[in-house]
C-alpha positions as CSV (number, residue, x, y, z in Angstrom):
1,M,-68.8,-24.9,96.1
2,D,-70.9,-22.0,95.4
3,R,-68.4,-20.4,98.9
4,V,-65.2,-21.6,96.8
5,L,-66.4,-19.7,93.6
6,R,-67.3,-16.5,95.3
7,K,-64.3,-15.9,97.6
8,E,-61.5,-17.7,95.6
9,Y,-62.6,-16.4,92.0
10,N,-65.7,-13.8,92.3
11,M,-68.0,-16.2,90.7
12,K,-71.5,-17.2,91.5
13,I,-73.6,-20.0,90.4
14,N,-77.0,-19.4,88.4
15,K,-78.9,-22.2,90.0
16,S,-81.4,-21.6,87.3
17,K,-78.9,-23.1,84.7
18,T,-77.0,-25.7,86.7
19,K,-77.2,-29.3,86.8
20,V,-75.7,-31.6,89.3
21,M,-74.5,-35.5,88.1
22,E,-73.3,-38.0,90.4
23,C,-70.9,-40.8,88.6
24,S,-70.0,-43.1,90.6
25,R,-70.9,-46.8,91.5
26,K,-72.3,-46.3,95.0
27,K,-74.6,-43.1,95.2
28,S,-74.1,-41.0,98.5
29,G,-77.2,-39.0,97.8
30,E,-74.7,-35.5,98.7
31,A,-75.9,-34.6,94.8
32,G,-79.6,-34.6,95.5
33,N,-78.7,-31.9,98.3
34,T,-77.7,-29.3,96.5
35,R,-80.9,-27.4,96.2
36,L,-80.9,-26.7,92.6
37,R,-83.9,-26.4,90.4
38,N,-82.8,-28.4,87.9
39,G,-82.4,-31.5,90.1
40,V,-80.0,-34.6,89.5
41,L,-78.9,-35.5,85.7
42,K,-78.5,-39.6,84.9
43,E,-76.9,-38.6,81.4
44,Y,-75.8,-35.6,79.5
45,C,-74.2,-35.0,76.2
46,Y,-71.1,-33.5,76.3
47,L,-68.6,-32.7,73.2
48,G,-70.7,-35.6,71.2
49,S,-70.2,-38.1,73.7
50,K,-73.0,-39.2,76.2
51,I,-71.8,-39.2,80.1
52,T,-73.6,-41.2,81.9
53,N,-73.8,-41.5,85.8
54,D,-72.6,-44.7,86.4
55,G,-69.5,-44.1,84.3
56,R,-70.0,-46.8,81.9
57,S,-69.4,-46.6,78.0
58,K,-72.9,-48.4,76.5
59,E,-75.2,-45.9,76.3
60,D,-72.1,-43.2,74.1
61,I,-71.6,-46.5,71.7
62,K,-75.5,-47.2,71.2
63,C,-75.6,-43.6,70.6
64,R,-72.8,-43.5,67.9
65,L,-74.0,-46.6,66.0
66,T,-77.5,-45.2,65.6
67,Q,-76.0,-42.2,64.3
68,A,-73.5,-44.0,61.9
69,R,-76.4,-46.0,60.4
70,K,-78.4,-42.3,60.0
71,S,-75.3,-41.3,58.1
72,F,-75.2,-44.3,55.9
73,L,-78.7,-44.2,55.1
74,N,-78.5,-40.5,54.0
75,Q,-75.5,-41.2,51.8
76,R,-77.2,-42.3,48.6
77,N,-73.9,-42.8,46.6
78,L,-73.2,-45.5,49.1
79,R,-76.1,-47.3,48.1
80,I,-75.4,-46.9,44.3
81,S,-74.1,-50.1,42.2
82,N,-73.2,-48.2,39.4
83,I,-70.5,-46.5,41.3
84,D,-67.4,-48.7,41.8
85,I,-67.2,-51.1,45.3
86,G,-63.8,-49.4,45.9
87,I,-64.9,-45.9,45.5
88,R,-67.9,-46.5,47.8
89,K,-65.9,-48.4,50.5
90,T,-63.6,-45.7,50.8
91,F,-66.5,-43.1,51.6
92,M,-68.5,-45.4,53.8
93,K,-64.6,-45.4,55.7
94,A,-64.5,-42.2,55.4
95,F,-68.1,-40.7,56.8
96,V,-70.0,-43.8,58.4
97,W,-66.6,-45.2,60.5
98,N,-65.7,-41.6,61.3
99,M,-69.3,-41.3,62.7
100,A,-69.3,-44.7,64.6
101,L,-66.0,-44.2,66.0
102,Y,-65.9,-41.1,67.3
103,G,-64.6,-40.7,71.0
104,C,-63.9,-44.3,71.3
105,E,-60.5,-44.1,72.6
106,T,-61.9,-43.5,75.6
107,W,-64.7,-46.4,75.7
108,T,-64.2,-49.7,78.1
109,I,-66.1,-52.1,75.5
110,T,-67.4,-55.4,76.5
111,N,-67.7,-58.7,74.5
112,S,-71.4,-57.5,73.6
113,E,-70.5,-54.2,72.5
114,R,-67.6,-55.4,70.3
115,K,-70.5,-57.8,68.7
116,R,-72.4,-54.6,68.0
117,M,-70.2,-52.7,66.7
118,E,-69.3,-55.7,64.2
119,A,-73.2,-55.9,63.3
120,V,-73.1,-52.4,62.1
121,E,-70.0,-52.7,60.2
122,M,-71.8,-56.2,58.3
123,W,-74.9,-54.5,57.9
124,C,-73.1,-51.7,56.3
125,Y,-71.8,-53.7,54.1
126,R,-75.1,-55.6,53.1
127,R,-77.2,-52.5,52.1
128,M,-74.3,-52.0,49.6
129,L,-74.4,-55.3,48.0
130,K,-78.6,-55.3,48.2
131,V,-78.6,-58.5,50.2
132,R,-80.9,-58.7,52.8
133,W,-81.1,-61.3,55.7
134,I,-83.9,-63.1,53.9
135,H,-81.7,-64.4,51.4
136,G,-79.8,-66.9,53.6
137,I,-76.2,-65.3,52.8
138,T,-73.4,-65.7,55.7
139,N,-71.0,-62.9,56.9
140,G,-68.3,-64.4,55.6
141,K,-69.8,-64.5,51.7
142,I,-70.7,-61.4,52.2
143,L,-66.9,-60.3,52.8
144,N,-66.0,-62.5,50.4
145,Q,-68.0,-60.6,48.2
146,I,-66.9,-57.3,49.2
147,G,-63.1,-57.8,48.9
148,E,-62.9,-56.6,53.2
149,R,-62.1,-58.7,56.2
150,R,-63.9,-57.2,59.8
151,S,-61.9,-54.1,60.0
152,I,-64.0,-51.7,62.6
153,W,-62.4,-53.5,65.1
154,L,-58.9,-53.1,64.1
155,N,-59.6,-49.5,63.4
156,L,-60.8,-48.9,66.6
157,A,-58.2,-50.9,68.4
158,R,-55.9,-48.5,66.6
159,R,-57.1,-45.5,67.8
160,K,-56.9,-46.7,71.3
161,D,-53.4,-47.8,71.2
162,R,-52.2,-44.3,69.2
163,M,-54.1,-42.7,72.2
164,I,-52.3,-44.5,75.1
165,G,-49.1,-44.4,73.4
166,H,-49.6,-40.4,73.5
167,V,-50.9,-40.7,77.2
168,L,-47.6,-42.8,77.8
169,R,-45.0,-40.7,77.0
170,H,-45.9,-37.4,78.4
171,P,-46.0,-37.8,82.2
172,G,-48.7,-36.2,83.9
173,V,-52.2,-36.4,85.7
174,E,-53.4,-38.8,82.7
175,Q,-50.8,-41.0,83.1
176,L,-51.2,-41.0,86.9
177,V,-55.1,-42.0,86.1
178,F,-54.0,-44.4,83.6
179,E,-51.5,-46.7,85.5
180,G,-52.4,-45.8,88.8
181,S,-55.1,-47.6,91.4
182,A,-58.1,-45.8,93.7
183,G,-57.1,-46.4,97.0
184,G,-59.9,-48.3,99.5
185,K,-61.7,-51.1,99.4
186,S,-63.3,-52.5,96.4
187,G,-67.4,-52.9,96.7
188,R,-69.3,-56.2,97.1
189,G,-70.5,-58.0,94.0
190,R,-68.3,-58.8,90.9
191,P,-66.2,-56.1,89.7
192,A,-66.7,-53.8,86.9
193,Y,-64.7,-54.0,83.6
194,E,-61.8,-51.2,83.5
195,Y,-60.6,-49.9,80.8
196,Q,-56.5,-51.0,81.2
197,Q,-57.8,-54.6,82.0
198,M,-59.4,-54.2,78.1
199,W,-56.0,-52.8,77.2
200,D,-53.8,-55.8,78.7
201,A,-56.2,-58.4,76.8
202,A,-55.4,-56.7,73.4
203,V,-52.0,-56.2,74.2
204,T,-52.2,-59.8,75.5
C-alpha cells in the first residue's frame, strides 16, 4: 500500500500515526505483518460509531444505549413531575432516542439486541413515572399509565426502511453490495446473521 501511494499519489504513510484493523471472520494474519508501531486494532470509533474487527454491531449498540441512558439522566426536566407528561415524552424522543438510534440504519440486530433496546425504552418510562422495579408494576401497566406503546423499535424500522429505499432507488456500488452475494465457499459453523436476512424478516 505504501508503494501504491508513493507511486500514484505521491503520498507517504506516517507509520507512527497509522493503525490497522482486519475486519473479517477469518483472520489471515496479514495485518500483523505491516510492521507499524501502533499494532493491530480490535475496535475503533469512527464518526461516533464503534467499528469492531468481527464486523458485528453488538458493541456499537451497547455504546449507543449507554450514551442514551446518560443523556436521559443529564436532562433533569424529563424527571420533573410538574411538567406535562406529553411534553416530557416529546423531549425524550428528541434528545434520548436520537442519541440511541444514531447510525442504526446500518445495524444488524439480533433478538438479544432488540430486547436490550426495548429494556432501555422501558427504563426511561419508569424513570419518568418514578416507578422502581421493587414496586412490582408490569411493563404493560407502565405503558398504559404513560399513554404509549413500545415504539423505539418501530422508529428504528422506519429509519432502516427509509435508508434501504434510498439505496435501492439509486443504482451504484451501495445497491450492488446490498443485493449482491460474496463469492467462494462458506466457512464452517453456523452462518452469521446478515443484514438482508433481518430486512427480509421485517418485510415478511
